[in-house]
C-alpha positions in Angstrom: 3.1 -4.8 -14.7 0.2 -5.1 -11.7 -2.7 -3.7 -10.8 -5.3 -4.2 -7.5 -7.5 -3.4 -5.1 -7.4 -3.7 -1.9 -9.7 -3.2 0.8 -8.4 -1.4 3.5 -9.3 -1.6 6.7 -8.7 -0.5 11.2 -6.4 -3.3 11.5 -2.4 -2.6 9.7 -3.0 -5.0 5.8 0.0 -5.4 3.3 -0.7 -3.0 0.5 -0.1 -6.3 -1.9 -1.9 -9.8 0.6 0.3 -12.3 -0.1 -2.6 -14.2 -1.8 -0.9 -12.8 -5.1 1.8 -14.4 -4.6 2.2 -16.2 -0.9 5.2 -16.9 0.5 7.1 -14.6 -1.4 8.1 -11.6 -1.9 7.0 -9.0 -4.3 9.9 -7.2 -4.9 9.2 -3.8 -7.8 10.3 -1.0 -9.0 7.6 1.2 -9.3 4.4 1.4 -7.4 1.5 4.0 -7.2 -1.3 3.7 -4.2 -4.5 5.8 -5.4 -6.6 6.7 -2.2 -10.2 6.2 -3.5 -12.0 6.1 -0.2 -14.2 9.4 1.0 -11.5 8.9 4.3 -7.7 8.9 5.2 -5.8 6.4 4.7 -2.0 5.7 6.5 0.8 4.3 4.9 3.8 2.4 6.6 5.4 -0.7 8.5 3.6 -3.0 10.4 3.8 0.0 13.3 0.8 1.9 11.1 -1.6 3.0 12.7 -4.6 5.8 12.0 -3.0 7.8 13.6 0.9 7.1 12.8 2.2 6.8 9.3 1.8 8.3 6.1 -1.4 10.5 5.6 -3.1 9.7 2.0 -6.1 11.7 1.7 -9.2 10.9 -0.4 -7.8 10.9 -3.9 -4.5 11.3 -3.2 -1.7 9.1 -4.7 1.7 8.2 -3.4 4.3 7.1 -5.6 6.6 4.5 -4.2 10.5 4.5 -5.8 13.1 2.7 -4.4 16.4 4.0 -4.3 18.9 2.6 -7.2 20.6 0.0 -6.1 17.0 -1.2 -3.8 15.3 -2.6 -5.4 11.6 -2.6 -3.2 8.9 -5.6 -1.9 5.5 -5.0 -1.3 6.0 -7.0 1.6 7.5 -3.9 3.3 4.5 -1.4 2.9 0.9 -1.6 5.0 -2.2 0.3 5.3 -4.4 1.0 7.2 -7.9 3.7 7.7 -11.8 3.6 9.1 -13.4 0.7 7.9 -13.9 -0.3 3.6 -11.8 2.4 2.7 -10.0 1.3 -1.1 -7.2 1.7 -2.8 -6.1 1.4 -6.3 -2.5 -0.1 -6.3 -0.5 0.1 -9.6 3.0 -2.0 -9.7 6.0 -2.3 -11.7 8.0 -5.1 -11.6 
């Protein structure tokens, strides 16, 4: 299990930055994302914007659980918000 805090800005950022595992896939079985900001954060793929993606309200959390036959890859998830937003992530691999 890993716990990470991520600052989110106005351009899409990987939910689990490459600095934690550069150049490789980051498989997971369960991931929990919590918005610890006062603004809404959007979660999606590389095309996520401030108006496109899954909306995560202030204080809300999202649990990502891939299908049984598929292990998720954190390199597939991005976040975007107003500057200064913070997400907490707990990833079980």
